[in-house]
C-alpha positions in Angstrom: 18.7 -2.1 4.4 22.3 -2.5 3.5 22.1 -1.9 -0.3 19.5 0.0 -2.3 18.2 0.1 -5.8 16.9 2.8 -7.9 13.7 1.1 -8.8 11.5 3.1 -11.1 8.0 1.8 -11.1 5.7 3.0 -13.9 2.6 2.8 -11.9 -0.9 1.9 -12.8 -2.8 5.1 -12.1 -5.6 6.6 -14.1 -3.2 8.7 -16.1 -0.7 5.9 -16.7 -0.6 2.7 -18.6 0.1 -0.8 -17.4 2.5 -1.5 -14.6 6.1 -1.8 -15.8 9.2 -2.2 -13.7 12.6 -0.9 -14.6 15.6 -1.1 -12.4 19.1 0.5 -12.2 21.7 0.7 -9.5 23.4 3.8 -8.3 27.0 2.9 -7.3 26.7 5.1 -4.2 24.1 2.7 -2.8 26.7 0.0 -2.4 27.9 1.9 0.7 24.8 0.5 2.5 26.5 -2.8 2.7 29.1 -1.5 5.1 29.0 -1.4 8.9 30.2 2.2 8.6 26.9 3.3 6.9 24.9 1.7 9.7 27.1 3.3 12.3 26.7 6.8 10.8 22.9 6.5 10.9 23.0 5.5 14.6 25.3 8.5 15.3 23.0 10.8 13.4 20.0 9.6 15.4 21.9 10.1 18.7 23.0 13.6 17.6 19.4 14.7 17.1 18.8 14.2 20.8 21.4 16.8 21.7 21.5 17.6 25.4 23.8 18.3 28.3 26.8 16.0 28.4 26.0 12.9 30.5 22.2 13.5 30.6 20.5 10.2 29.7 17.9 11.7 27.4 16.2 8.4 26.8 15.3 8.3 30.5 13.7 11.7 30.2 11.5 10.4 27.3 10.8 7.2 29.2 9.7 8.9 32.4 7.6 11.5 30.4 5.8 8.8 28.5 5.1 6.9 31.8 3.6 10.1 33.2 1.5 10.7 30.1 0.1 7.2 30.3 -0.8 7.9 34.0 -2.3 11.2 33.0 -4.4 9.6 30.2 -5.7 7.0 32.6 -6.9 9.5 35.1 -8.1 12.5 33.1 -11.7 13.5 33.1 -13.3 16.2 30.9 -16.6 18.0 31.0 -17.0 17.1 27.3 -19.0 13.9 27.1 -17.8 13.0 23.6 -15.1 10.4 23.0 -13.6 12.5 20.2 -12.3 15.2 22.5 -8.5 15.7 22.8 -6.1 18.2 24.3 -7.9 18.1 27.6 -11.2 18.7 25.9 -10.1 21.8 23.9 -10.1 20.1 20.5 -12.7 17.8 19.0 -11.5 15.6 16.2 -10.8 12.2 15.0 -7.6 10.2 14.5 -7.7 8.4 11.1 -5.2 5.8 10.0 -3.9 6.3 6.4 -1.3 3.5 5.9 0.5 2.2 4.2 -1.3 -1.1 4.6 1.0 -3.0 2.2 4.6 -1.9 2.7 5.4 -3.1 6.1 8.5 -2.1 8.1 10.7 -4.1 10.4 9.4 -7.2 12.3 11.4 -8.4 15.3 10.0 -11.9 16.0 6.8 -14.1 16.0 5.0 -16.9 17.6 2.6 -19.3 15.9 -0.5 -21.1 17.1 -0.4 -24.3 15.1 -4.0 -25.2 16.3 -5.6 -22.0 14.9 -3.0 -21.0 12.3 -2.8 -17.6 13.9 0.4 -15.6 14.1 1.4 -13.1 16.8 4.3 -10.8 15.8 6.3 -8.0 17.4 7.2 -5.0 15.2 10.1 -2.7 15.6 7.6 0.1 16.5 6.7 -1.8 19.7 3.4 -3.2 18.5 2.0 -6.7 18.8 -0.1 -7.9 15.9 -2.4 -10.9 15.4 -2.9 -12.4 12.0 -3.4 -15.7 10.2 -1.3 -17.7 7.8 -3.3 -16.1 5.0 -1.5 -12.8 5.7 -4.3 -10.3 5.1 -6.2 -9.9 8.4 -3.7 -8.3 10.7 -5.0 -6.6 13.9 -2.9 -4.4 16.3 -3.2 -5.5 19.9 -1.6 -2.5 21.7 -2.0 0.6 19.6 -2.2 2.9 22.6 0.8 1.5 24.5 3.8 0.3 22.7 6.4 -2.1 24.1 9.8 -0.7 23.3 12.2 -3.0 21.5 10.2 -6.3 21.9 12.5 -9.4 22.2 9.9 -12.2 22.5 6.2 -12.8 21.9 4.8 -16.1 23.1 1.4 -17.8 23.2 0.6 -19.7 26.4 -2.3 -22.1 27.0 -4.0 -21.8 30.4 -6.9 -24.2 30.4 -9.3 -22.9 27.7 -7.7 -19.5 27.8 -4.9 -18.2 25.6 -2.4 -15.7 27.1 -0.1 -13.6 25.0 3.3 -12.8 26.7 5.7 -10.1 25.5 9.3 -9.5 26.7 10.4 -5.9 25.9 13.3 -3.7 26.5 14.0 0.0 27.5 13.1 -0.7 30.2 13.3 -4.5 30.8 9.7 -5.7 31.3 7.3 -8.5 30.5 3.6 -7.8 29.6 0.7 -10.2 29.2 -2.9 -10.1 28.0 -5.7 -12.7 28.3 -8.2 -10.8 26.1 -6.0 -10.3 23.0 -4.9 -6.8 23.8 -8.0 -5.2 25.3 -6.1 -5.0 28.6 -2.4 -5.5 29.3 -0.8 -6.3 32.6 2.8 -5.9 33.6 4.6 -8.8 35.2 6.1 -8.3 38.7 9.6 -9.2 39.7 11.7 -6.9 37.5 11.7 -3.9 39.8 15.5 -3.7 39.8 16.0 -4.5 36.1 13.6 -1.8 35.2 15.9 0.8 36.7 18.6 0.0 34.2 19.6 -2.8 31.9 18.2 -4.9 29.0 16.9 -8.3 28.1 19.4 -10.5 26.3 16.8 -13.2 25.5 13.6 -14.7 26.8 12.6 -18.4 26.3 9.7 -20.7 27.3 10.0 -24.4 28.1 7.5 -27.0 27.1 5.9 -26.8 30.6 5.4 -23.1 29.9 8.0 -21.9 32.4 9.2 -18.5 31.2 12.9 -17.6 31.5 14.3 -14.2 31.0 18.1 -13.6 30.8 18.9 -10.0 31.3 21.5 -7.4 32.3 20.9 -5.4 35.5 22.9 -3.5 38.1 23.8 -4.3 41.7 23.5 -1.0 43.4 25.2 -2.2 46.6 28.5 -3.3 45.1 28.1 -1.0 42.0 28.6 -3.7 39.4 26.7 -5.0 36.5 25.2 -8.5 36.7 23.7 -11.0 34.3 20.6 -12.5 35.8 18.3 -15.4 35.0 14.7 -15.0 36.1 11.8 -17.4 35.8 8.0 -17.4 36.0 6.0 -20.5 36.9 2.6 -18.7 36.9 2.5 -17.9 33.1 4.2 -14.6 33.4 2.4 -12.9 36.3 5.4 -13.1 38.7 9.1 -13.6 38.1 11.7 -14.7 40.6 15.5 -14.6 40.4 17.1 -17.9 39.7 20.8 -16.9 39.6 23.0 -13.9 39.0 26.6 -13.7 38.0 28.8 -10.6 38.1 29.7 -9.8 34.5 30.7 -6.6 32.9 27.9 -5.5 30.7 30.3 -4.8 27.8 30.6 -8.6 27.4 27.1 -9.6 28.3 26.6 -10.8 24.7 28.7 -13.8 25.7 25.6 -15.2 27.5 22.5 -16.8 26.0 19.7 -19.2 26.7 17.7 -21.7 24.6 14.7 -23.7 25.5 13.5 -26.6 23.2 10.1 -25.8 21.7 9.3 -29.5 21.7 10.1 -32.8 23.4 12.1 -31.6 26.4 11.6 -29.4 29.5 15.1 -28.3 29.9 16.8 -24.9 29.6 20.3 -24.5 28.1 22.5 -21.6 29.3 25.8 -20.3 28.0 27.9 -18.1 30.3 31.1 -17.1 28.7 33.0 -20.4 28.3 30.6 -22.7 30.1 27.5 -24.6 28.9 24.9 -25.5 31.5 21.5 -27.2 31.5 18.9 -25.9 34.0 16.0 -28.0 35.2 12.6 -27.0 36.7 14.1 -27.3 40.2 16.7 -24.7 39.4 19.6 -27.2 39.3 22.5 -26.1 37.2 24.3 -29.0 35.5 27.6 -28.0 33.9 27.7 -29.9 30.6 31.2 -28.7 29.7 33.7 -26.0 29.4 33.9 -24.5 25.9 37.6 -23.8 25.2 37.0 -22.3 21.8 35.1 -19.4 23.3 38.3 -17.4 23.9 39.3 -13.7 24.0 38.6 -13.1 20.3 34.9 -14.2 20.7 32.6 -11.2 21.4 29.1 -12.8 21.2 27.4 -16.2 21.6 24.1 -17.6 20.3 22.8 -21.1 21.2 20.1 -22.9 19.3 19.1 -26.5 18.9 16.6 -29.2 18.3 15.5 -32.3 20.2 14.2 -35.4 18.5 13.6 -38.3 20.8 16.8 -39.1 22.7 19.0 -37.0 20.4 19.8 -33.4 21.4 21.4 -31.3 18.7 23.0 -28.0 19.7 24.6 -25.3 17.7 26.7 -22.3 18.8 27.1 -19.3 16.6 30.1 -17.3 17.8 31.0 -13.7 16.8 34.7 -13.3 16.2 36.5 -10.0 16.3 37.6 -10.5 12.7 33.9 -10.0 11.7 33.1 -13.6 11.3 30.4 -15.9 12.7 31.8 -19.3 13.5 29.5 -22.3 13.8 29.9 -25.2 16.1 27.8 -28.4 16.0 27.0 -31.0 18.7 24.9 -34.1 18.2 25.2 -35.3 21.8 23.7 -32.5 23.8 26.8 -30.4 24.0 29.3 -33.0 25.3 31.4 -32.4 22.2 31.4 -29.8 19.5 32.7 -29.7 15.9 33.8 -26.6 14.1 31.7 -26.5 10.9 33.0 -23.3 9.4 32.1 -19.6 9.3 30.3 -16.8 7.5 32.1 -13.5 7.0 29.6 -11.3 8.8 27.7 -11.1 12.1 24.1 -11.9 12.7 21.7 -9.0 12.2 20.2 -9.5 15.7 20.2 -12.0 18.6 17.2 -13.7 17.0 18.7 -14.0 13.6 19.9 -17.6 14.1 17.7 -20.7 14.1 17.7 -24.5 13.7 15.0 -26.3 11.8 12.6 -28.1 14.1 12.1 -31.0 11.6 15.6 -31.6 10.5 18.5 -30.8 12.8 21.0 -30.7 9.9 19.3 -27.5 8.5 20.2 -24.2 10.1 19.3 -20.7 9.2 21.1 -17.4 9.6 20.2 -13.8 8.8 22.2 -10.7 8.2 21.4 -8.4 5.3 20.2 -11.5 3.5 18.9 -14.9 4.6 21.2 -18.0 4.5 20.4 -21.7 4.7 22.7 -24.6 5.4 21.6 -28.3 5.0 24.8 -29.8 6.3 25.1 -28.5 9.8 26.8 -25.2 8.8 29.5 -26.5 6.5 28.1 -24.8 3.4 25.6 -22.0 3.0 23.1 -20.9 0.3 21.5 -17.5 0.0 17.7 -17.5 -0.4 17.8 -14.6 -2.7 19.8 -11.5 -3.3 18.4 -8.3 -1.7 17.6 -6.8 -5.1 15.4 -9.7 -6.2 12.8 -8.5 -3.7 11.7 -5.5 -5.8 10.4 -7.2 -8.9 8.9 -10.1 -6.8 7.8 -8.8 -3.4 5.4 -11.7 -3.0 8.0 -14.4 -2.8 11.4 -12.8 -2.4 12.7 -11.8 1.0 13.2 -8.2 1.8 16.7 -7.2 3.1 17.7 -7.3 6.8 16.8 -10.3 8.9 16.1 -9.4 12.6 14.5 -12.8 13.4 14.0 -16.4 12.3 11.7 -18.9 14.0 11.0 -22.5 13.1 7.8 -24.5 14.1 6.6 -28.0 13.3 3.1 -29.3 12.6 1.9 -32.9 12.2 0.8 -33.9 8.8 -1.7 -36.7 9.3 -1.7 -37.8 5.7 2.1 -38.1 5.4 2.4 -39.2 9.0 5.3 -36.9 9.7 6.0 -33.4 10.9 6.5 -30.6 8.4 8.2 -27.2 9.1 6.6 -23.8 9.2 9.4 -21.3 9.1 8.9 -17.5 9.7 11.5 -15.0 8.7 11.3 -11.4 10.0 12.7 -8.7 7.7 12.8 -4.9 7.4 9.9 -5.4 5.0 7.5 -7.5 7.0 7.1 -11.2 7.8 7.5 -14.2 5.5 6.6 -17.9 5.8 8.2 -21.0 4.2 6.8 -24.5 4.2 9.8 -26.2 2.5 12.6 -25.6 4.9 13.5 -22.2 3.6 13.6 -23.0 -0.1 10.7 -20.7 -1.1 8.8 -18.0 0.8 5.5 -16.2 0.8 5.2 -12.6 2.0 2.5 -12.3 4.6 2.8 -8.5 4.9 1.0 -7.4 1.7 -2.2 -6.3 3.4 -3.1 -4.7 6.8 0.3 -5.1 8.6 0.5 -1.4 9.1 4.0 -0.9 10.5 5.6 1.5 8.1 8.5 3.6 9.4 8.4 7.1 7.8 10.8 10.0 7.9 8.8 12.4 5.7 5.4 12.9 3.9 4.1 15.3 1.2 0.5 15.7 0.1 0.1 16.8 -3.5 -1.4 20.3 -3.7 -2.2 19.9 0.1 -5.6 18.5 -1.0 -5.2 14.9 0.2 -5.8 12.9 -2.9 -2.2 12.0 -3.8 0.4 11.3 -1.1 4.1 10.8 -1.2 6.3 9.4 1.7 9.9 8.8 2.4 10.5 5.7 4.5 13.2 3.8 6.4 14.2 0.9 4.2 10.9 0.8 2.2 11.9 3.5 -0.2 10.2 6.5 -1.7 6.5 5.7 -1.8 3.3 7.1 -3.5 -0.4 6.7 -3.2 -2.4 8.2 -6.1 -6.0 7.8 -4.9 -6.9 8.6 -1.3 -10.2 6.7 -1.0 -10.7 7.6 2.6 -9.6 4.2 3.8 -6.3 2.9 5.0 -4.2 3.3 1.9 -1.9 1.1 -0.2 1.3 2.7 -1.5 3.7 1.9 -4.3 7.4 1.9 -3.7 8.9 4.0 -6.5 12.5 3.8 -5.4 14.1 1.7 -2.7 16.2 3.0 0.2 15.9 5.6 2.9 14.3 8.9 1.9 13.4 12.1 3.8 12.8 15.8 3.7 10.2 15.8 0.9 9.9 19.4 -0.3 8.3 21.3 -3.2 7.3 24.9 -4.0 4.8 24.1 -6.7 2.5 21.7 -4.9 4.6 18.6 -5.6 5.0 18.9 -9.3 8.8 19.2 -8.7 9.3 17.1 -5.6 12.8 17.2 -4.0 14.1 14.8 -1.3 17.3 13.2 -0.1 18.9 9.8 0.3 22.1 9.5 2.4 24.3 9.8 -0.6 22.4 12.0 -3.1 19.6 14.5 -3.6 16.7 13.6 -5.8 14.1 15.4 -7.9 10.9 13.8 -9.1 9.3 15.8 -12.0 5.5 15.5 -12.1 5.4 12.5 -9.9 1.7 12.5 -10.0 1.8 11.7 -13.7 5.2 10.1 -14.5 8.4 8.9 -12.9 11.1 11.2 -14.4 13.7 11.0 -11.6 16.9 13.0 -11.6 19.6 12.6 -8.9 22.7 14.6 -7.9 25.4 12.8 -5.9 26.8 14.6 -2.9 30.0 16.6 -3.6 32.2 16.9 -0.6 31.8 15.3 2.8 30.6 16.1 6.3 26.9 15.8 5.4 24.4 14.9 8.0 23.4 11.2 7.5 20.0 12.3 5.9 20.7 16.0 5.1 17.7 18.3 4.8 16.8 19.9 1.5 14.5 22.9 0.8 12.7 23.9 -2.4 13.3 27.4 -3.5 10.0 29.3 -2.8 10.2 31.2 -6.1 11.6 28.6 -8.4 10.6 24.9 -8.2 13.6 23.9 -10.3 15.9 25.0 -7.5 16.5 23.5 -4.1 19.0 24.1 -1.3 20.8 21.2 0.3 22.6 21.8 3.6 25.4 20.7 5.9 28.2 19.5 3.5 31.8 20.8 3.6 32.1 21.2 -0.3 35.7 19.7 0.0 36.7 23.0 1.7 40.2 23.6 0.3 41.3 25.6 3.3 41.1 22.5 5.5 39.2 24.5 8.2 35.8 23.3 9.5 33.1 23.8 7.0 29.3 23.6 6.5 27.7 25.2 3.5 24.4 25.6 1.6 24.4 23.9 -1.8 22.2 25.4 -4.5 20.9 22.7 -6.8 19.4 23.7 -10.1 17.5 21.4 -12.5 18.2 21.9 -16.2 15.1 20.7 -18.0 16.8 20.7 -21.4 19.7 18.4 -20.2 17.5 16.6 -17.6 20.3 17.0 -15.1 21.1 18.8 -11.9 24.0 21.2 -11.4 25.2 22.8 -8.2 26.9 25.8 -6.7 28.1 26.3 -3.2 26.9 29.5 -1.5 29.8 31.3 0.1 29.0 31.5 3.8 30.6 28.9 6.0 28.4 28.2 9.1 31.1 26.2 10.8 33.9 28.7 10.6 34.4 28.9 14.4 33.3 25.4 15.4 34.7 22.1 14.1 31.5 20.1 14.7 28.9 22.7 13.7 26.6 21.9 10.8 23.7 23.8 9.4 20.7 21.7 10.2 17.6 23.7 9.2 16.7 26.4 6.7 13.6 28.5 6.0 12.5 31.4 3.9 10.0 34.1 4.9 6.8 33.7 2.8 6.3 37.5 3.1 9.8 38.3 1.7 11.7 35.5 0.1 14.9 37.5 0.3 14.9 36.9 4.0 16.3 33.5 5.0 16.8 31.9 8.4 19.1 29.0 9.5 19.6 26.9 12.5 22.6 24.7 13.4 23.2 21.5 15.3 24.7 23.5 18.2 21.8 25.9 18.7 23.0 28.9 16.7 20.5 31.0 14.7 21.4 32.9 11.6 19.5 35.3 9.4 20.1 36.7 5.9 18.5 39.5 4.1 20.1 38.9 0.7 19.0 35.3 -0.2 21.8 33.6 1.7 24.8 35.5 0.6 25.6 37.3 3.9 24.5 36.0 7.3 24.1 37.5 10.8 24.6 35.3 13.8 22.1 35.6 16.6 23.7 33.9 19.6 22.1 32.3 22.6 18.6 32.1 21.2 17.6 29.5 23.9 19.4 31.3 26.7 22.6 30.0 28.4 21.9 26.4 27.4 21.3 27.2 23.7 24.3 25.1 22.6 22.3 22.0 23.6 19.6 22.8 21.0 19.8 20.7 17.8 17.8 22.8 15.4 15.3 20.7 13.4 12.7 23.1 12.1 12.0 26.8 11.4 8.5 28.0 10.7 7.8 31.5 9.5 4.5 33.3 9.8 2.4 34.0 6.7 1.0 37.1 8.3 3.7 38.6 10.5 7.2 39.1 9.1 8.7 39.2 12.6 7.1 36.0 13.8 9.3 32.9 13.6 9.1 29.6 15.5 12.1 27.3 15.9 12.2 23.7 17.3 14.6 20.9 18.0 16.0 19.0 20.9 14.4 20.1 24.2 16.0 18.1 27.0 18.5 20.7 28.4 16.8 23.8 27.0 13.4 24.8 25.7 12.6 22.7 22.6 10.4 25.3 20.9 11.1 29.1 20.9 9.4 32.0 19.2 10.6 35.4 17.9 8.4 38.4 17.2 11.3 40.6 15.9 12.5 38.6 12.8 14.8 36.5 14.9 16.6 39.1 16.9 15.4 37.7 20.2 13.6 34.5 21.1 11.6 33.3 24.1 10.4 29.8 25.0 7.0 29.0 23.6 4.8 28.3 26.6 5.5 27.6 30.2 4.6 23.9 30.1 6.8 22.9 27.1 7.2 19.1 26.7 10.8 18.0 27.5 11.6 15.9 24.5 12.9 16.0 20.9 10.7 18.0 18.5 11.2 16.5 15.0 8.7 18.8 13.2 6.3 21.7 13.8 3.5 23.2 11.6 1.1 26.1 12.0 -2.6 25.9 11.1 -4.2 28.2 8.6 -4.9 31.1 11.0 -1.8 30.4 13.1 -3.8 29.9 16.3 -2.4 26.5 16.8 1.1 24.9 16.4 1.2 21.2 15.9 4.3 19.2 16.7 5.6 15.7 16.0 8.0 14.5 18.8 9.8 11.5 20.2 7.0 10.9 22.6 3.9 11.6 20.4 1.8 14.4 19.0 1.4 17.8 20.7 -0.4 21.1 20.0 0.2 24.6 21.3 -2.8 26.8 21.8 -1.6 30.4 21.3 -4.6 32.1 22.9 -4.2 30.0 26.1 -0.3 30.0 25.8 -0.4 26.3 26.7 0.8 23.0 25.3 -1.5 20.0 25.1 -0.8 16.3 24.4 -2.8 15.4 21.3 -2.7 11.6 21.8 -5.1 9.3 23.5 -8.1 7.6 22.0 -7.1 5.5 19.0 -4.0 7.6 18.4 -0.9 5.3 18.2 1.8 5.4 20.8 4.8 6.0 18.6 7.5 8.4 17.4 5.8 11.2 15.4 8.5 12.3 12.9 6.9 14.6 10.4 3.9 17.0 10.4 1.9 18.5 7.5 -1.1 20.7 7.8 -3.9 20.5 5.1 -6.0 23.6 5.4 -8.8 22.6 2.9 -9.3 19.4 4.9 -8.8 20.9 8.4 -6.5 18.0 8.9 -3.1 17.6 10.5 -1.1 14.7 8.8 1.6 13.0 10.8 4.2 10.5 9.8 5.1 8.0 12.5 8.2 5.8 12.8 6.5 2.4 13.1 2.7 2.9 12.6 2.6 4.6 9.3 0.7 7.8 8.4 -2.1 9.2 10.6 -4.5 12.1 10.1 -6.0 14.2 12.9 -9.2 15.5 11.4 -10.2 18.7 13.3 -14.0 19.0 13.9 -14.1 21.9 16.4 -11.7 24.0 18.5 -13.3 25.4 21.7 -12.8 29.1 22.2 -10.3 30.1 24.9 -11.8 30.8 28.3 -8.7 32.8 29.4 -6.0 34.9 27.9 -3.4 34.5 30.6 -2.7 30.9 31.5 1.0 31.2 30.7 2.2 30.0 34.1 5.3 28.0 35.0 3.7 24.7 36.1 6.9 23.0 37.3 9.9 24.5 39.1 12.9 22.7 40.6 15.3 24.3 43.1 18.2 22.4 44.6 20.5 23.6 47.4 23.6 21.5 47.9 26.2 21.0 50.6 29.2 20.0 48.5 31.3 18.9 51.5 28.8 16.4 52.7 27.0 15.5 49.4 23.7 16.5 50.9 20.9 18.0 48.7 17.8 19.9 49.7 15.2 19.7 46.9 12.2 22.0 46.5 9.5 21.4 43.9 6.7 23.9 43.0 3.9 22.5 40.9 0.2 22.6 40.6 -1.9 21.2 43.5 -2.9 17.5 43.0 -0.2 17.0 40.3 1.2 13.5 39.9 4.9 14.0 40.3 7.9 11.6 40.0 11.4 12.4 41.4 14.3 10.2 40.5 18.1 10.2 40.6 19.9 8.9 37.5 23.5 8.4 36.7 25.0 9.1 33.2 24.3 5.5 32.1 20.6 6.0 32.8 20.5 3.9 36.0 17.7 4.8 38.4 19.9 4.9 41.5 17.2 6.4 43.8 13.5 7.0 43.7 12.7 9.9 45.9 9.0 10.5 45.2 6.2 9.1 43.2 2.7 10.3 43.9 0.3 13.3 44.3 1.4 16.6 45.5 -1.6 17.8 47.4 -0.7 21.5 47.8 1.8 21.8 45.0 4.8 22.0 47.3 7.4 19.2 47.8 10.4 19.4 50.0 12.9 16.5 50.0 16.3 15.7 51.4 18.8 13.4 49.6 22.1 12.3 51.1 23.8 11.0 47.9 22.8 7.3 48.5 21.0 4.7 46.5 17.6 3.1 47.3 19.5 0.6 49.3 21.1 3.5 51.2 24.5 2.7 49.8 26.8 5.7 49.2 27.0 6.5 45.5 30.4 6.5 43.8 32.0 9.7 42.7 30.5 10.9 39.5 27.8 13.0 37.9 24.1 12.4 38.7 20.9 14.0 37.7 17.9 14.8 39.9 15.0 14.4 37.4 11.5 15.7 38.2 8.5 14.8 35.9 5.0 16.3 35.8 2.8 15.2 33.0 5.0 15.9 29.9 7.2 18.4 31.6 10.7 17.6 32.9 13.1 19.6 35.0 16.5 18.3 36.1 19.5 19.3 38.1 23.0 17.9 37.6 25.1 17.2 40.7 28.6 15.9 41.1 29.4 13.6 44.0 33.0 13.5 45.2 34.1 10.9 47.7 
């Protein structure tokens, strides 16, 4: 969201009175309206995935997830029960906890006017089916998300209904004929899957599917924008036409297909407008001279009514304006109607009413409506109006707008059904965008969470920090999917307390916050950040001995010396004054590195004078005097330790020397363990997942370590010295951001970024059959002839392992696939001559040989010189 409120809801819970809403605005929240705030968040997210320069970490995650899906589809266990996980080592049950009423971001929708059913695509990659009533949502792909969905579309094939989804990262189209029980992947995008993205997908009235996308020509080594089509309802796609166009200006292309009354496709390529018919004939309608060098993006939308074709162009100008052009003659001429002083939120954030071509809609932070072809605009509601009236006021941020029409037999005319996607769910309007109804108030379980905290670790009261849906609470865990209350709007993370939640600290990107007795009241105190250089959402840690004290990390405290700085801030709550004061602890963690920031902190539960710290460049520090003096332990992850972004430190409750640290694990081990109070570390397990570890937690007897990662949930079995994937079954395929262990419930609680909170209830852990299974399961050795760009690749793995071996460049392009299949004897020997799949010599530059086995990845960087 661009702006936030402090919204203090005095909630209806057994110990409170009637529901009362009070609001106030913190001036620091106004920063959310700037592009700079959004940019800093994106930079922070990228920084968490720290790795070797040039390594496309997202490809490592993508290939690992593909291998996990293959593994889940082929695994067979001796255990007959369907509730066995971790290759049959753990018996348990995944239980969805919610929220079921505070939805996250929705990208786009389609609507079946015959059945009044809605199909929507969420930011978490899930497809949901519901009705216009808005309370009976069902997820259709819980176990296999479609990354960054761009389109969802209902097709009618005889008496059968097909759901088609266009997704990104990689570019792909999926379809189901049984409402999600099985999904199939369309054929024809083999090249686009290697690298690129979908600009837009559209469907004509004859149900021909078009996909406009960016891909790469590996023969001439240039990016191209390509138009694909399917005439068999999404089973197969064929290339219609490609044009060489630098991918940096690919946003100057777009397509639009009328939803009604015409079977034509409209295509904009830079300064030219075309129509495309079913026979693949391209008719140039006109050149567009007003699309000039200062235009950076194009959107085309329209409406057809009888013989009249109305078209609109929304053009992004470099001066941060969107300029609207209108045509009532099918694009032969256009009129400049004016502009708005901001860009659209997404490509799908612009729409034309399908019942009145003079009405157009536009979304950014807020929703705008014009009834005079874009000359003047009216805002549906201010972002802050959502909070006291969530049923009828739009949430902020508008990723998608879609207009439909339906015949009214009584009135003998069409009326519009307008859907608006927001960062707080999906809304519908029946009066051309004048009023709205929130359809996300029940069972659209797509919350995006950064952090969770369970009061007293007993499960009855839960708190959560979300992306764009604020600080949330549920006061009565009834064992079902739970409803939450949003106490304060905004982005909140790092919930922490040392007295079971009675003093609950957290952070927002501009301040730290303390909630006093949040299970009973809503006494909220904040402290605005002093200084600069903070991480976007900086961690905070409750003092283990004093719940009135917390430690905020990473800021520079306005360091007067002007040298690089990153400090620990000690925040102290004064109960008498009801305010927070601060002092800056003296040690500067960034004294020898301009970009270093302290990124994680922990205290030994056996001796709270002993503190540990991790930084965003893999440095580990320890203090024996409560943070006054620190000792640097260098190279904790070996020679590649500077690629470790430290996210979490866990200290043993039984062994003072035992410490586990975790973070980015692409170019180094993502989890390491020390048995000598942090003096030395070794990787935890030989089959470590190669991904980003957001959080880790030990169980009560420390026999298991649970992890939330970029690619799902994992568990480490200490007795077996082995990692296991904990997903499968009804576990959602999503990012698992936060982990909490609840010993009295034998439950691991996870926060996901797109499917809410999920519990893994442990029923039984099988005893280990062996004490020595710590074997390296994947090894990569590359010998290279630098003069001839020849490479000899040797792989050691387990017999009958499924292995993929690919070559990627620094942009993530899959330039060569060397091997995909089963290694019968666990030995693979390959030769690569520095060429692409088309056997074209690769240009000079850096490339990565990437080998995947299950959830392990090994890579080797090479430099080709021509």
